[in-house]
C-alpha positions in Angstrom: -16.7 -8.6 8.0 -16.6 -5.1 7.1 -14.4 -4.3 10.2 -12.2 -7.0 8.9 -11.8 -5.8 5.5 -11.2 -2.5 7.1 -8.2 -3.5 9.1 -7.0 -5.8 6.1 -7.0 -2.7 4.0 -4.7 -0.8 6.3 -2.3 -3.7 6.7 -2.3 -4.2 2.7 -2.0 -0.7 1.9 0.7 0.2 4.6 2.5 -2.9 3.5 2.5 -2.0 -0.2 3.8 1.5 0.6 6.8 -0.1 2.4 7.3 -2.3 -1.1 7.2 0.7 -2.8 9.7 2.5 -0.8 12.1 -0.3 -1.3 11.7 -0.1 -4.8 12.3 3.6 -4.7 15.3 3.6 -2.6 17.0 0.4 -3.8 16.1 -0.1 -7.5 15.7 3.4 -8.4 12.3 2.9 -9.8 10.0 6.0 -10.3 6.2 6.2 -9.0 5.4 7.4 -12.6 6.4 4.1 -13.8 4.8 2.2 -10.8 1.5 3.8 -10.3 0.4 3.2 -14.3 1.5 -0.4 -14.0 0.0 -1.0 -10.9 -3.7 0.4 -11.4 -3.8 -0.7 -15.0 -2.9 -4.4 -14.3 -5.4 -4.2 -11.1 -8.2 -3.0 -13.4 -7.9 -5.7 -15.8 -7.7 -8.4 -13.3 -10.8 -7.2 -11.4 -12.6 -6.8 -15.1 -11.5 -10.4 -15.7 -12.8 -11.7 -12.3 -16.0 -9.7 -12.5 -16.7 -10.7 -16.0 -16.6 -14.4 -14.8 -18.4 -13.6 -11.3 -21.2 -11.0 -12.4 -20.7 -10.0 -16.3 -24.1 -8.4 -16.6 -23.4 -6.0 -13.7 -19.8 -5.3 -14.7 -20.6 -4.7 -18.4 -23.9 -3.0 -17.7 -22.0 0.2 -16.5 -21.2 0.9 -20.0 -24.9 0.9 -21.4 -25.7 3.8 -18.6 -23.5 7.1 -19.8 -24.2 8.7 -16.6 -22.9 5.7 -14.6 -20.1 5.4 -16.9 -18.9 8.8 -17.0 -19.1 8.7 -13.1 -17.0 5.7 -12.9 -14.6 7.0 -15.2 -14.5 10.4 -13.4 -13.7 8.3 -10.2 -10.8 6.8 -11.8 -9.2 9.9 -13.0 -10.3 12.5 -10.3 -10.2 10.0 -7.4 -8.3 6.6 -7.7 -5.4 7.7 -10.3 -4.6 10.9 -8.3 -5.0 9.3 -5.2 -2.6 6.5 -5.8 -0.3 8.7 -7.8 -0.2 11.2 -4.7 0.5 8.6 -2.3 3.4 7.0 -3.9 4.9 10.3 -4.7 4.7 11.1 -1.2 6.6 7.8 -0.4 9.1 8.5 -2.9 9.7 12.0 -1.6 9.7 11.0 2.1 8.7 7.6 3.3 6.2 5.0 3.7 5.2 5.8 7.2 5.1 9.9 6.6 2.7 9.0 3.5 0.3 6.8 5.5 0.0 9.3 8.4 -0.6 12.4 6.1 -3.1 10.3 4.1 -5.2 10.5 7.4 -6.0 13.7 6.9 -9.0 12.5 4.7 -10.9 11.6 7.6 -11.2 15.4 8.5 -11.8 16.5 5.2 -14.7 14.1 5.0 -16.0 14.8 8.3 -16.0 18.5 7.2 -17.7 17.8 4.2 -20.4 15.6 5.8 -21.2 18.2 8.3 -21.5 20.6 5.8 -23.7 18.5 3.5 -25.9 17.4 6.4 -25.7 20.7 8.2 -25.0 19.5 11.7 -21.9 19.9 13.8 -19.4 17.2 14.7 -19.8 15.1 17.9 -17.3 15.9 20.6 -15.6 12.4 19.8 -15.4 13.2 16.3 -13.8 16.4 17.0 -11.4 14.6 19.3 -10.3 12.5 16.5 -9.9 15.5 14.2 -7.3 16.9 16.7 -5.6 13.8 17.3 -5.2 13.5 13.3 -4.0 16.9 12.8 -1.6 16.5 15.9 -0.2 13.6 14.0 0.4 15.4 11.2 2.0 18.3 12.8 4.5 16.0 14.6 5.3 14.0 11.6 5.8 17.1 9.5 8.0 19.2 12.5 9.0 17.1 15.1 7.1 19.3 17.5 9.2 22.5 16.2 6.8 24.8 15.0 9.4 26.9 13.3 10.6 24.2 11.0 9.5 21.6 8.6 11.6 18.2 8.8 10.2 17.0 5.7 10.2 18.5 2.2 7.7 21.0 0.9 7.3 18.7 -2.0 6.2 15.6 0.3 4.0 17.7 2.3 2.3 18.8 -0.9 2.0 15.2 -2.0 0.9 13.9 1.3 -2.0 16.4 1.6 -3.0 15.8 -1.7 -2.9 12.1 -0.9 -5.7 12.9 1.5 -7.8 15.3 -0.6 -7.9 12.8 -3.5 -8.7 9.7 -1.3 -11.5 11.8 -0.3 -12.7 12.6 -3.8 -12.3 8.5 -4.4 -15.0 8.2 -1.3 -17.3 10.8 -2.6 -17.4 10.5 -6.1 -18.7 7.0 -6.6 -20.8 6.9 -3.5 -24.1 6.7 -5.5 -22.7 4.1 -7.7 -22.1 1.8 -5.0 -26.1 1.7 -4.4 -26.4 0.0 -7.9 -23.0 -1.6 -8.6 -20.7 -3.8 -6.5 -17.3 -2.0 -5.4 -15.3 -4.4 -7.8 -17.3 -3.4 -10.7 -17.0 0.3 -10.2 -13.3 0.1 -9.4 -12.3 -2.2 -12.3 -13.4 0.7 -14.8 -11.9 3.3 -12.7 -8.6 1.6 -12.6 -8.7 1.1 -16.1 -9.3 4.6 -17.0 -6.8 6.0 -14.5 -4.2 3.7 -15.9 -4.9 4.6 -19.6 -4.8 8.1 -18.6 -1.3 7.8 -16.8 0.0 5.4 -19.5 -0.6 8.4 -22.1 1.0 11.1 -19.7 3.8 9.1 -18.3 4.7 6.7 -21.0 6.1 3.9 -18.5 7.4 2.1 -21.4 10.1 4.5 -21.8 11.6 4.0 -18.2 14.6 1.5 -17.9 13.9 -1.1 -15.5 16.7 -3.5 -14.1 14.5 -6.6 -13.2 15.3 -8.9 -10.7 13.4 -11.4 -8.2 12.7 -8.6 -5.6 11.5 -6.3 -8.0 9.2 -8.8 -9.2 8.2 -9.9 -6.0 7.5 -6.4 -4.8 5.4 -5.2 -8.0 3.2 -8.4 -7.5 2.4 -7.3 -3.7 1.9 -3.9 -4.7 
């Protein structure tokens, strides 16, 4: 079941990037409007769902100041920035490039774990790191070390996606030992959404709604 969820994560995340690219290129929508709407509405839906499923757990986080602070920190420094960086990369390049660049995250995670546990990476892990870096090099330069085929801004946000994806993995690590992932994510999404609403003020953007915008937004 875990493997199935992992595969579905990749599929849904990849397709949401494609829908995001569609909105950016054909409807002129900005990621600074899309991401706050996305994570705040997702947080509300998760919170409502968890209130019916396990009210004691999801609201119990509020009673523990340390756990709540950790969940909010993950929401702002992990989830919020990870999602913003990903869709900014899509907007500045395309969904495929953004998806490949985010897979620098396992490299960062492996280095962190090796340093934390004071152990060397296994040969297979080192080979996978080489493949990840090779893929990023090829998509960034098309094999020509003297040129960059994507903008520096797209590369910046792409590497940022990997870093903040790593942060979203390690910050709530201990919380997942005491709470379900949906309880942690619901408060993280809401916190990230509120911060982004305050910064980007998405209500100021003029959106030309049609059926395709609605469908894309619902899927994302």
